Structure formats: structure tokens, C-alpha cells
C-alpha positions as CSV (number, residue, x, y, z in Angstrom):
1,M,0.0,0.0,0.0
2,S,1.5,3.4,-1.0
3,K,1.2,6.5,1.2
4,T,-0.7,9.5,0.0
5,F,1.6,12.1,1.6
6,M,5.4,11.6,1.6
7,T,8.3,13.8,2.5
8,I,10.6,15.0,-0.3
9,R,13.2,12.4,0.7
10,E,10.7,9.5,0.7
11,T,9.4,10.7,-2.7
12,A,12.9,10.8,-4.1
13,K,13.5,7.2,-2.9
14,T,10.7,6.0,-5.2
15,G,12.9,7.0,-8.2
16,I,10.5,9.3,-9.9
17,L,12.6,12.4,-9.5
18,S,15.7,13.3,-7.6
19,E,15.6,15.0,-4.2
20,Y,17.3,18.1,-5.7
21,T,14.7,18.4,-8.5
22,L,11.8,17.9,-6.0
23,R,13.2,20.7,-3.8
24,L,13.5,23.1,-6.8
25,M,10.0,22.3,-7.9
26,Q,8.7,22.8,-4.4
27,K,10.3,26.3,-4.2
28,Q,8.7,27.1,-7.6
29,K,5.3,25.9,-6.3
30,K,5.1,23.2,-9.0
31,V,4.6,20.3,-6.6
32,P,1.3,19.4,-4.9
33,C,2.2,19.6,-1.3
34,I,1.4,20.9,2.1
35,M,3.8,22.3,4.7
36,C,3.9,20.9,8.2
37,G,6.1,23.4,9.9
38,N,9.4,23.2,7.9
39,K,8.6,19.8,6.4
40,C,7.1,19.6,2.9
41,M,4.6,16.7,2.5
42,I,4.1,15.8,-1.1
43,N,0.8,14.4,-2.3
44,Y,2.3,11.5,-4.3
45,P,-0.7,10.5,-6.4
46,L,-1.3,14.1,-7.5
47,L,2.4,14.5,-8.3
48,I,2.3,11.4,-10.6
49,E,-0.9,12.8,-12.3
50,K,0.7,16.2,-12.7
51,L,3.9,14.8,-14.3
52,N,1.8,12.7,-16.7
53,I,-0.2,15.7,-17.8
54,D,2.9,17.8,-18.2
55,S,4.6,15.1,-20.3
56,E,1.5,14.7,-22.5
57,K,1.5,18.4,-23.1
58,A,5.2,18.4,-24.1
59,V,4.6,15.5,-26.5
60,S,1.6,17.2,-28.1
61,N,3.5,20.5,-28.5
62,N,6.4,18.6,-30.2
63,E,4.1,16.9,-32.7
64,Q,2.6,20.2,-33.9
């Protein structure tokens, strides 16, 4: 069973993106997350969905 909310480090351990990239995206407000004090808790299912949508947009832009 996968968790809904994961820390940046836990999300990076899944292999989807590096910890550095996740931290950059979090600062740019491009990651679906909530802040618990200083800790960023990423909504993992929403992150996967967002990455899929972004990649589909990139592919469709390249085909045009």
C-alpha cells in the first residue's frame, strides 16, 4: 500500500525524481504539497498525475 503524503526524501527514494529536483519544484510551487512546519509533505498520487499531464502536453507540442 502506498502512502498519499510523503516527504521529499521519501518521494525521491521512489525513483520518480531526484531530491534536488523535487526541492527546486517545491520552491517554484510546482509540486502538490502541504507544509507541516518546515517539512514539505508531497501528495504523491497528485504528483504522478501532474507529471503525466505535463509530459502529455510536451509531446503534443512537439508533434505540432
